[in-house]
MIGULO-989717 format. One record per residue (C-alpha): residue in one letter; x, y, z; chain. Coordinates in steps of 0.05 Angstrom, whole numbers. Example, Ala and Ser with C-alpha at 12.3 -4.5 7.8 and 13.67 -1.06 7.14 Angstrom:
BEGIN
resn = A | X = 246 | Y = -90 | Z = 156 | chain = A;
resn = S | X = 273 | Y = -21 | Z = 143 | chain = A;
***
This chain:
BEGIN
resn = X | X = 0 | Y = 0 | Z = 0 | chain = A;
resn = X | X = 20 | Y = 73 | Z = -8 | chain = A;
resn = X | X = 36 | Y = 114 | Z = 55 | chain = A;
resn = X | X = 71 | Y = 179 | Z = 75 | chain = A;
resn = X | X = 132 | Y = 160 | Z = 116 | chain = A;
resn = X | X = 172 | Y = 206 | Z = 161 | chain = A;
resn = X | X = 246 | Y = 193 | Z = 147 | chain = A;
resn = X | X = 276 | Y = 250 | Z = 187 | chain = A;
resn = X | X = 268 | Y = 326 | Z = 196 | chain = A;
resn = X | X = 240 | Y = 355 | Z = 132 | chain = A;
resn = X | X = 240 | Y = 287 | Z = 98 | chain = A;
resn = X | X = 171 | Y = 257 | Z = 86 | chain = A;
resn = X | X = 165 | Y = 207 | Z = 29 | chain = A;
resn = X | X = 106 | Y = 173 | Z = -4 | chain = A;
resn = X | X = 127 | Y = 100 | Z = -8 | chain = A;
resn = X | X = 102 | Y = 30 | Z = -17 | chain = A;
resn = X | X = 94 | Y = 0 | Z = 52 | chain = A;
resn = X | X = 71 | Y = -68 | Z = 78 | chain = A;
resn = X | X = -3 | Y = -77 | Z = 90 | chain = A;
resn = X | X = -21 | Y = -76 | Z = 164 | chain = A;
resn = X | X = -28 | Y = -145 | Z = 195 | chain = A;
resn = X | X = -96 | Y = -167 | Z = 221 | chain = A;
resn = X | X = -98 | Y = -201 | Z = 288 | chain = A;
resn = X | X = -151 | Y = -228 | Z = 336 | chain = A;
resn = X | X = -145 | Y = -166 | Z = 380 | chain = A;
resn = X | X = -139 | Y = -108 | Z = 331 | chain = A;
resn = X | X = -179 | Y = -69 | Z = 280 | chain = A;
resn = X | X = -159 | Y = -48 | Z = 210 | chain = A;
resn = X | X = -191 | Y = 12 | Z = 175 | chain = A;
resn = X | X = -190 | Y = 35 | Z = 104 | chain = A;
resn = X | X = -174 | Y = 109 | Z = 108 | chain = A;
resn = X | X = -222 | Y = 156 | Z = 73 | chain = A;
resn = X | X = -189 | Y = 222 | Z = 94 | chain = A;
resn = X | X = -133 | Y = 244 | Z = 140 | chain = A;
resn = X | X = -124 | Y = 318 | Z = 155 | chain = A;
resn = X | X = -57 | Y = 352 | Z = 160 | chain = A;
resn = X | X = -41 | Y = 373 | Z = 232 | chain = A;
resn = X | X = 9 | Y = 424 | Z = 258 | chain = A;
resn = X | X = 52 | Y = 366 | Z = 283 | chain = A;
resn = X | X = 56 | Y = 339 | Z = 212 | chain = A;
resn = X | X = 78 | Y = 408 | Z = 188 | chain = A;
resn = X | X = 132 | Y = 408 | Z = 242 | chain = A;
resn = X | X = 157 | Y = 340 | Z = 219 | chain = A;
resn = X | X = 159 | Y = 367 | Z = 147 | chain = A;
resn = X | X = 204 | Y = 425 | Z = 169 | chain = A;
resn = X | X = 246 | Y = 417 | Z = 232 | chain = A;
resn = X | X = 225 | Y = 348 | Z = 257 | chain = A;
resn = X | X = 204 | Y = 329 | Z = 327 | chain = A;
resn = X | X = 245 | Y = 293 | Z = 381 | chain = A;
resn = X | X = 187 | Y = 246 | Z = 399 | chain = A;
resn = X | X = 180 | Y = 219 | Z = 328 | chain = A;
resn = X | X = 232 | Y = 166 | Z = 309 | chain = A;
resn = X | X = 238 | Y = 149 | Z = 236 | chain = A;
resn = X | X = 216 | Y = 112 | Z = 197 | chain = A;
resn = X | X = 143 | Y = 122 | Z = 216 | chain = A;
resn = X | X = 79 | Y = 128 | Z = 176 | chain = A;
resn = X | X = 48 | Y = 193 | Z = 201 | chain = A;
resn = X | X = -21 | Y = 225 | Z = 203 | chain = A;
resn = X | X = -75 | Y = 219 | Z = 257 | chain = A;
resn = X | X = -136 | Y = 263 | Z = 242 | chain = A;
resn = X | X = -173 | Y = 208 | Z = 205 | chain = A;
resn = X | X = -238 | Y = 177 | Z = 184 | chain = A;
resn = X | X = -247 | Y = 110 | Z = 151 | chain = A;
resn = X | X = -287 | Y = 46 | Z = 153 | chain = A;
resn = X | X = -268 | Y = -21 | Z = 184 | chain = A;
resn = X | X = -244 | Y = -77 | Z = 138 | chain = A;
resn = X | X = -221 | Y = -123 | Z = 194 | chain = A;
resn = X | X = -249 | Y = -136 | Z = 263 | chain = A;
resn = X | X = -209 | Y = -184 | Z = 305 | chain = A;
resn = X | X = -244 | Y = -246 | Z = 332 | chain = A;
resn = X | X = -232 | Y = -222 | Z = 403 | chain = A;
resn = X | X = -258 | Y = -152 | Z = 391 | chain = A;
resn = X | X = -330 | Y = -136 | Z = 410 | chain = A;
resn = X | X = -375 | Y = -78 | Z = 392 | chain = A;
resn = X | X = -350 | Y = -66 | Z = 321 | chain = A;
resn = X | X = -368 | Y = -93 | Z = 252 | chain = A;
resn = X | X = -336 | Y = -92 | Z = 183 | chain = A;
resn = X | X = -362 | Y = -32 | Z = 144 | chain = A;
resn = X | X = -371 | Y = 14 | Z = 204 | chain = A;
resn = X | X = -345 | Y = 85 | Z = 196 | chain = A;
resn = X | X = -298 | Y = 104 | Z = 252 | chain = A;
resn = X | X = -252 | Y = 159 | Z = 276 | chain = A;
resn = X | X = -202 | Y = 161 | Z = 332 | chain = A;
resn = X | X = -183 | Y = 196 | Z = 396 | chain = A;
resn = X | X = -110 | Y = 190 | Z = 379 | chain = A;
resn = X | X = -74 | Y = 196 | Z = 446 | chain = A;
resn = X | X = -75 | Y = 127 | Z = 478 | chain = A;
resn = X | X = -66 | Y = 128 | Z = 553 | chain = A;
resn = X | X = -31 | Y = 69 | Z = 585 | chain = A;
resn = X | X = -94 | Y = 56 | Z = 627 | chain = A;
resn = X | X = -50 | Y = 38 | Z = 687 | chain = A;
resn = X | X = -18 | Y = 102 | Z = 714 | chain = A;
resn = X | X = -49 | Y = 148 | Z = 766 | chain = A;
resn = X | X = -69 | Y = 199 | Z = 713 | chain = A;
resn = X | X = -106 | Y = 146 | Z = 672 | chain = A;
resn = X | X = -140 | Y = 122 | Z = 736 | chain = A;
resn = X | X = -164 | Y = 194 | Z = 746 | chain = A;
resn = X | X = -193 | Y = 193 | Z = 676 | chain = A;
resn = X | X = -140 | Y = 241 | Z = 650 | chain = A;
resn = X | X = -113 | Y = 196 | Z = 595 | chain = A;
resn = X | X = -92 | Y = 257 | Z = 554 | chain = A;
resn = X | X = -42 | Y = 273 | Z = 609 | chain = A;
resn = X | X = -14 | Y = 202 | Z = 614 | chain = A;
resn = X | X = 62 | Y = 204 | Z = 620 | chain = A;
resn = X | X = 65 | Y = 137 | Z = 583 | chain = A;
resn = X | X = 17 | Y = 157 | Z = 527 | chain = A;
resn = X | X = 24 | Y = 123 | Z = 460 | chain = A;
resn = X | X = -2 | Y = 171 | Z = 407 | chain = A;
resn = X | X = -24 | Y = 144 | Z = 339 | chain = A;
resn = X | X = 29 | Y = 162 | Z = 287 | chain = A;
resn = X | X = 82 | Y = 173 | Z = 340 | chain = A;
resn = X | X = 89 | Y = 105 | Z = 373 | chain = A;
resn = X | X = 49 | Y = 66 | Z = 321 | chain = A;
resn = X | X = 38 | Y = 78 | Z = 247 | chain = A;
resn = X | X = -11 | Y = 132 | Z = 227 | chain = A;
resn = X | X = -65 | Y = 146 | Z = 176 | chain = A;
resn = X | X = -31 | Y = 179 | Z = 117 | chain = A;
resn = X | X = -38 | Y = 110 | Z = 87 | chain = A;
resn = X | X = -89 | Y = 68 | Z = 50 | chain = A;
resn = X | X = -100 | Y = 26 | Z = 111 | chain = A;
resn = X | X = -88 | Y = 35 | Z = 186 | chain = A;
resn = X | X = -80 | Y = -18 | Z = 240 | chain = A;
resn = X | X = -115 | Y = 4 | Z = 304 | chain = A;
resn = X | X = -78 | Y = -25 | Z = 364 | chain = A;
resn = X | X = -113 | Y = -63 | Z = 421 | chain = A;
resn = X | X = -96 | Y = -7 | Z = 470 | chain = A;
resn = X | X = -140 | Y = 41 | Z = 430 | chain = A;
resn = X | X = -198 | Y = -9 | Z = 432 | chain = A;
resn = X | X = -191 | Y = -20 | Z = 507 | chain = A;
resn = X | X = -186 | Y = 54 | Z = 521 | chain = A;
resn = X | X = -249 | Y = 72 | Z = 482 | chain = A;
resn = X | X = -209 | Y = 111 | Z = 431 | chain = A;
resn = X | X = -246 | Y = 83 | Z = 371 | chain = A;
resn = X | X = -311 | Y = 120 | Z = 358 | chain = A;
resn = X | X = -365 | Y = 106 | Z = 307 | chain = A;
resn = X | X = -385 | Y = 164 | Z = 262 | chain = A;
resn = X | X = -459 | Y = 184 | Z = 261 | chain = A;
resn = X | X = -493 | Y = 179 | Z = 193 | chain = A;
resn = X | X = -507 | Y = 254 | Z = 196 | chain = A;
resn = X | X = -433 | Y = 271 | Z = 196 | chain = A;
resn = X | X = -397 | Y = 271 | Z = 129 | chain = A;
resn = X | X = -329 | Y = 239 | Z = 119 | chain = A;
resn = X | X = -297 | Y = 307 | Z = 110 | chain = A;
resn = X | X = -325 | Y = 334 | Z = 176 | chain = A;
resn = X | X = -310 | Y = 270 | Z = 213 | chain = A;
resn = X | X = -236 | Y = 276 | Z = 195 | chain = A;
resn = X | X = -235 | Y = 339 | Z = 238 | chain = A;
resn = X | X = -267 | Y = 308 | Z = 299 | chain = A;
resn = X | X = -199 | Y = 300 | Z = 333 | chain = A;
resn = X | X = -175 | Y = 372 | Z = 326 | chain = A;
resn = X | X = -246 | Y = 395 | Z = 344 | chain = A;
resn = X | X = -242 | Y = 352 | Z = 406 | chain = A;
resn = X | X = -180 | Y = 390 | Z = 429 | chain = A;
resn = X | X = -219 | Y = 455 | Z = 423 | chain = A;
resn = X | X = -277 | Y = 423 | Z = 461 | chain = A;
resn = X | X = -230 | Y = 404 | Z = 518 | chain = A;
resn = X | X = -200 | Y = 473 | Z = 521 | chain = A;
resn = X | X = -267 | Y = 509 | Z = 522 | chain = A;
resn = X | X = -294 | Y = 462 | Z = 575 | chain = A;
resn = X | X = -233 | Y = 478 | Z = 619 | chain = A;
resn = X | X = -242 | Y = 553 | Z = 606 | chain = A;
resn = X | X = -317 | Y = 548 | Z = 622 | chain = A;
resn = X | X = -344 | Y = 575 | Z = 556 | chain = A;
resn = X | X = -420 | Y = 579 | Z = 562 | chain = A;
resn = X | X = -481 | Y = 607 | Z = 527 | chain = A;
resn = X | X = -481 | Y = 683 | Z = 523 | chain = A;
resn = X | X = -405 | Y = 690 | Z = 530 | chain = A;
resn = X | X = -364 | Y = 736 | Z = 487 | chain = A;
resn = X | X = -305 | Y = 695 | Z = 464 | chain = A;
resn = X | X = -241 | Y = 723 | Z = 434 | chain = A;
resn = X | X = -193 | Y = 677 | Z = 397 | chain = A;
resn = X | X = -122 | Y = 701 | Z = 386 | chain = A;
resn = X | X = -96 | Y = 666 | Z = 324 | chain = A;
resn = X | X = -138 | Y = 649 | Z = 263 | chain = A;
resn = X | X = -102 | Y = 588 | Z = 237 | chain = A;
resn = X | X = -137 | Y = 520 | Z = 229 | chain = A;
resn = X | X = -146 | Y = 510 | Z = 304 | chain = A;
resn = X | X = -168 | Y = 582 | Z = 314 | chain = A;
resn = X | X = -222 | Y = 572 | Z = 262 | chain = A;
resn = X | X = -245 | Y = 507 | Z = 295 | chain = A;
resn = X | X = -246 | Y = 543 | Z = 362 | chain = A;
resn = X | X = -294 | Y = 593 | Z = 332 | chain = A;
resn = X | X = -340 | Y = 537 | Z = 309 | chain = A;
resn = X | X = -339 | Y = 504 | Z = 378 | chain = A;
resn = X | X = -352 | Y = 571 | Z = 414 | chain = A;
resn = X | X = -413 | Y = 583 | Z = 370 | chain = A;
resn = X | X = -437 | Y = 513 | Z = 382 | chain = A;
resn = X | X = -433 | Y = 524 | Z = 457 | chain = A;
resn = X | X = -478 | Y = 585 | Z = 451 | chain = A;
resn = X | X = -428 | Y = 643 | Z = 453 | chain = A;
resn = X | X = -464 | Y = 708 | Z = 440 | chain = A;
resn = X | X = -405 | Y = 736 | Z = 402 | chain = A;
resn = X | X = -342 | Y = 704 | Z = 374 | chain = A;
resn = X | X = -282 | Y = 746 | Z = 352 | chain = A;
resn = X | X = -220 | Y = 719 | Z = 318 | chain = A;
resn = X | X = -155 | Y = 758 | Z = 311 | chain = A;
resn = X | X = -110 | Y = 741 | Z = 252 | chain = A;
resn = X | X = -50 | Y = 780 | Z = 228 | chain = A;
resn = X | X = -35 | Y = 754 | Z = 158 | chain = A;
resn = X | X = -65 | Y = 741 | Z = 90 | chain = A;
resn = X | X = -91 | Y = 698 | Z = 59 | chain = A;
resn = X | X = -118 | Y = 671 | Z = 125 | chain = A;
resn = X | X = -155 | Y = 736 | Z = 140 | chain = A;
resn = X | X = -193 | Y = 730 | Z = 75 | chain = A;
resn = X | X = -206 | Y = 655 | Z = 86 | chain = A;
resn = X | X = -235 | Y = 668 | Z = 155 | chain = A;
resn = X | X = -280 | Y = 723 | Z = 129 | chain = A;
resn = X | X = -304 | Y = 679 | Z = 71 | chain = A;
resn = X | X = -316 | Y = 615 | Z = 110 | chain = A;
resn = X | X = -336 | Y = 631 | Z = 182 | chain = A;
resn = X | X = -407 | Y = 654 | Z = 194 | chain = A;
resn = X | X = -429 | Y = 699 | Z = 251 | chain = A;
resn = X | X = -356 | Y = 711 | Z = 271 | chain = A;
resn = X | X = -321 | Y = 778 | Z = 276 | chain = A;
resn = X | X = -253 | Y = 774 | Z = 243 | chain = A;
resn = X | X = -203 | Y = 827 | Z = 268 | chain = A;
resn = X | X = -141 | Y = 846 | Z = 228 | chain = A;
resn = X | X = -86 | Y = 843 | Z = 281 | chain = A;
resn = X | X = -39 | Y = 887 | Z = 241 | chain = A;
resn = X | X = -83 | Y = 943 | Z = 216 | chain = A;
resn = X | X = -135 | Y = 946 | Z = 272 | chain = A;
resn = X | X = -127 | Y = 963 | Z = 346 | chain = A;
resn = X | X = -148 | Y = 897 | Z = 375 | chain = A;
resn = X | X = -159 | Y = 924 | Z = 446 | chain = A;
resn = X | X = -203 | Y = 980 | Z = 420 | chain = A;
resn = X | X = -245 | Y = 933 | Z = 377 | chain = A;
resn = X | X = -254 | Y = 885 | Z = 436 | chain = A;
resn = X | X = -273 | Y = 942 | Z = 484 | chain = A;
resn = X | X = -323 | Y = 970 | Z = 433 | chain = A;
resn = X | X = -356 | Y = 902 | Z = 423 | chain = A;
resn = X | X = -359 | Y = 885 | Z = 497 | chain = A;
resn = X | X = -385 | Y = 952 | Z = 526 | chain = A;
resn = X | X = -315 | Y = 967 | Z = 551 | chain = A;
resn = X | X = -309 | Y = 904 | Z = 594 | chain = A;
resn = X | X = -266 | Y = 856 | Z = 554 | chain = A;
resn = X | X = -280 | Y = 786 | Z = 531 | chain = A;
resn = X | X = -309 | Y = 734 | Z = 578 | chain = A;
resn = X | X = -260 | Y = 683 | Z = 552 | chain = A;
resn = X | X = -196 | Y = 693 | Z = 513 | chain = A;
resn = X | X = -168 | Y = 632 | Z = 477 | chain = A;
resn = X | X = -95 | Y = 637 | Z = 456 | chain = A;
resn = X | X = -92 | Y = 596 | Z = 392 | chain = A;
resn = X | X = -30 | Y = 630 | Z = 364 | chain = A;
resn = X | X = 38 | Y = 599 | Z = 383 | chain = A;
resn = X | X = 72 | Y = 665 | Z = 398 | chain = A;
resn = X | X = 96 | Y = 698 | Z = 462 | chain = A;
resn = X | X = 62 | Y = 762 | Z = 441 | chain = A;
resn = X | X = -7 | Y = 729 | Z = 437 | chain = A;
resn = X | X = 2 | Y = 696 | Z = 506 | chain = A;
resn = X | X = 21 | Y = 762 | Z = 538 | chain = A;
resn = X | X = -32 | Y = 803 | Z = 501 | chain = A;
resn = X | X = -89 | Y = 760 | Z = 527 | chain = A;
resn = X | X = -88 | Y = 787 | Z = 598 | chain = A;
resn = X | X = -105 | Y = 858 | Z = 573 | chain = A;
resn = X | X = -165 | Y = 834 | Z = 532 | chain = A;
resn = X | X = -204 | Y = 793 | Z = 583 | chain = A;
resn = X | X = -256 | Y = 823 | Z = 631 | chain = A;
resn = X | X = -250 | Y = 819 | Z = 706 | chain = A;
resn = X | X = -271 | Y = 751 | Z = 730 | chain = A;
resn = X | X = -258 | Y = 722 | Z = 660 | chain = A;
resn = X | X = -216 | Y = 665 | Z = 636 | chain = A;
resn = X | X = -155 | Y = 657 | Z = 591 | chain = A;
resn = X | X = -141 | Y = 591 | Z = 557 | chain = A;
resn = X | X = -68 | Y = 580 | Z = 538 | chain = A;
resn = X | X = -85 | Y = 531 | Z = 482 | chain = A;
resn = X | X = -26 | Y = 540 | Z = 435 | chain = A;
resn = X | X = 41 | Y = 513 | Z = 458 | chain = A;
resn = X | X = 104 | Y = 554 | Z = 454 | chain = A;
resn = X | X = 172 | Y = 526 | Z = 434 | chain = A;
resn = X | X = 210 | Y = 501 | Z = 495 | chain = A;
resn = X | X = 264 | Y = 553 | Z = 488 | chain = A;
resn = X | X = 212 | Y = 609 | Z = 483 | chain = A;
resn = X | X = 162 | Y = 586 | Z = 535 | chain = A;
resn = X | X = 177 | Y = 640 | Z = 588 | chain = A;
resn = X | X = 125 | Y = 696 | Z = 585 | chain = A;
resn = X | X = 112 | Y = 758 | Z = 628 | chain = A;
resn = X | X = 44 | Y = 767 | Z = 661 | chain = A;
resn = X | X = 18 | Y = 823 | Z = 704 | chain = A;
resn = X | X = 3 | Y = 788 | Z = 770 | chain = A;
resn = X | X = -35 | Y = 848 | Z = 796 | chain = A;
resn = X | X = -83 | Y = 843 | Z = 738 | chain = A;
resn = X | X = -93 | Y = 770 | Z = 754 | chain = A;
resn = X | X = -101 | Y = 783 | Z = 829 | chain = A;
resn = X | X = -147 | Y = 844 | Z = 827 | chain = A;
resn = X | X = -185 | Y = 820 | Z = 766 | chain = A;
resn = X | X = -196 | Y = 750 | Z = 794 | chain = A;
resn = X | X = -174 | Y = 721 | Z = 728 | chain = A;
resn = X | X = -169 | Y = 646 | Z = 713 | chain = A;
resn = X | X = -113 | Y = 623 | Z = 669 | chain = A;
resn = X | X = -119 | Y = 551 | Z = 647 | chain = A;
resn = X | X = -78 | Y = 505 | Z = 602 | chain = A;
resn = X | X = -106 | Y = 454 | Z = 553 | chain = A;
resn = X | X = -70 | Y = 396 | Z = 523 | chain = A;
resn = X | X = -98 | Y = 347 | Z = 473 | chain = A;
resn = X | X = -164 | Y = 311 | Z = 486 | chain = A;
resn = X | X = -197 | Y = 247 | Z = 508 | chain = A;
resn = X | X = -249 | Y = 201 | Z = 476 | chain = A;
resn = X | X = -307 | Y = 237 | Z = 509 | chain = A;
resn = X | X = -285 | Y = 302 | Z = 476 | chain = A;
resn = X | X = -285 | Y = 268 | Z = 407 | chain = A;
resn = X | X = -355 | Y = 242 | Z = 423 | chain = A;
resn = X | X = -377 | Y = 313 | Z = 439 | chain = A;
resn = X | X = -348 | Y = 339 | Z = 374 | chain = A;
resn = X | X = -384 | Y = 285 | Z = 334 | chain = A;
resn = X | X = -449 | Y = 300 | Z = 370 | chain = A;
resn = X | X = -445 | Y = 375 | Z = 357 | chain = A;
resn = X | X = -431 | Y = 362 | Z = 283 | chain = A;
resn = X | X = -488 | Y = 312 | Z = 279 | chain = A;
resn = X | X = -535 | Y = 364 | Z = 310 | chain = A;
resn = X | X = -514 | Y = 415 | Z = 258 | chain = A;
resn = X | X = -483 | Y = 461 | Z = 309 | chain = A;
resn = X | X = -413 | Y = 457 | Z = 280 | chain = A;
resn = X | X = -398 | Y = 467 | Z = 206 | chain = A;
resn = X | X = -330 | Y = 433 | Z = 203 | chain = A;
resn = X | X = -330 | Y = 431 | Z = 127 | chain = A;
resn = X | X = -328 | Y = 507 | Z = 125 | chain = A;
resn = X | X = -258 | Y = 503 | Z = 154 | chain = A;
resn = X | X = -233 | Y = 455 | Z = 100 | chain = A;
resn = X | X = -200 | Y = 496 | Z = 45 | chain = A;
resn = X | X = -161 | Y = 444 | Z = 6 | chain = A;
resn = X | X = -161 | Y = 370 | Z = -11 | chain = A;
resn = X | X = -101 | Y = 333 | Z = -40 | chain = A;
resn = X | X = -85 | Y = 261 | Z = -58 | chain = A;
resn = X | X = -35 | Y = 222 | Z = -17 | chain = A;
resn = X | X = 13 | Y = 227 | Z = -75 | chain = A;
resn = X | X = 8 | Y = 303 | Z = -71 | chain = A;
resn = X | X = 15 | Y = 308 | Z = 5 | chain = A;
resn = X | X = 74 | Y = 355 | Z = -3 | chain = A;
resn = X | X = 28 | Y = 405 | Z = -37 | chain = A;
resn = X | X = -16 | Y = 404 | Z = 25 | chain = A;
resn = X | X = 43 | Y = 410 | Z = 72 | chain = A;
resn = X | X = 68 | Y = 469 | Z = 31 | chain = A;
resn = X | X = 1 | Y = 504 | Z = 39 | chain = A;
resn = X | X = 7 | Y = 494 | Z = 114 | chain = A;
resn = X | X = 79 | Y = 518 | Z = 118 | chain = A;
resn = X | X = 62 | Y = 581 | Z = 77 | chain = A;
resn = X | X = -3 | Y = 593 | Z = 117 | chain = A;
resn = X | X = -44 | Y = 593 | Z = 53 | chain = A;
resn = X | X = -100 | Y = 548 | Z = 80 | chain = A;
resn = X | X = -142 | Y = 529 | Z = 139 | chain = A;
resn = X | X = -151 | Y = 453 | Z = 142 | chain = A;
resn = X | X = -123 | Y = 408 | Z = 87 | chain = A;
resn = X | X = -150 | Y = 338 | Z = 76 | chain = A;
resn = X | X = -108 | Y = 282 | Z = 47 | chain = A;
resn = X | X = -146 | Y = 227 | Z = 10 | chain = A;
resn = X | X = -105 | Y = 163 | Z = 10 | chain = A;
resn = X | X = -147 | Y = 116 | Z = -33 | chain = A;
resn = X | X = -222 | Y = 115 | Z = -20 | chain = A;
resn = X | X = -268 | Y = 157 | Z = -63 | chain = A;
resn = X | X = -340 | Y = 178 | Z = -48 | chain = A;
resn = X | X = -388 | Y = 128 | Z = -79 | chain = A;
resn = X | X = -336 | Y = 73 | Z = -81 | chain = A;
resn = X | X = -358 | Y = 4 | Z = -57 | chain = A;
resn = X | X = -335 | Y = -19 | Z = 11 | chain = A;
resn = X | X = -277 | Y = -68 | Z = 2 | chain = A;
resn = X | X = -283 | Y = -139 | Z = 28 | chain = A;
resn = X | X = -256 | Y = -155 | Z = 98 | chain = A;
resn = X | X = -182 | Y = -170 | Z = 103 | chain = A;
resn = X | X = -158 | Y = -241 | Z = 108 | chain = A;
resn = X | X = -88 | Y = -260 | Z = 132 | chain = A;
resn = X | X = -67 | Y = -273 | Z = 61 | chain = A;
resn = X | X = -86 | Y = -201 | Z = 41 | chain = A;
resn = X | X = -37 | Y = -171 | Z = 90 | chain = A;
resn = X | X = 29 | Y = -199 | Z = 64 | chain = A;
resn = X | X = 80 | Y = -146 | Z = 47 | chain = A;
***
């Protein structure tokens, strides 16, 4: 089968790879779509110390099952599925607290096992035991379902920040995750959603594709003045930092109202992670500053439910689709910030018949 393989920093190759092996305790899915993530972009440029080549990458996926192991219950060949892709060990204290996304022994799909930029994906037993395999509702398209994992990260962050109906939510950073945050905030009933973006063409993409969202030009508009004007001088109820810059992290504290919350969603590079905050503003303003890292299966389930109910229009955030053979075109769009979400289509096409289940003889290299 064809797959995109990480061979080292900046070196991703589309290669012929062995078919995944079916077993009594695993699942195998034919991949319909896999979206390009920021981590994939990083591998395509500077690499990542947690990824050890060679490794098939990609994790924001949707597909249908072509193999269900004899020992696996609750699944059937032909079912459409997606994944919560961080697999907790299920044994440590954090997993026992239900915080599998914070597991120190986590085994993320595409990092410790092969990923979904491939025609077929083997889903390990740990993912099945941990509830990380979720069926996709009929009302959710393949394209939208491929974004359930990044959407789930926004769901987790906004739950931690306490976003609720009637809130005025400000998102600093209008990249792919910033756009998905806007969709989640609207779905949760935010009265107003504002997104700050500094560069074209993303400013234009946000204005074209997001409905009922105020898009602020971070270069040519005074962000603080716009926010004050739209919040009767108070500031946003919740500020979500979705831009991976020190400036955005430090700017947030001056844009939130007293008693409000700031979500530090975007991670900073390790060598640039120190930021300066006004502790008096936090103290006298009774501000809450919360982190958010990854997501858990229940967050993916919430994302799927919100899409099925028509409250999230995930497809509006998809700006490009490329074949697996042209994955570098999609990665280039991400690197140049000329897109929002990019979908990679490994093999399956809408309207194609569902392949027959795998047999052991089908999986030989």
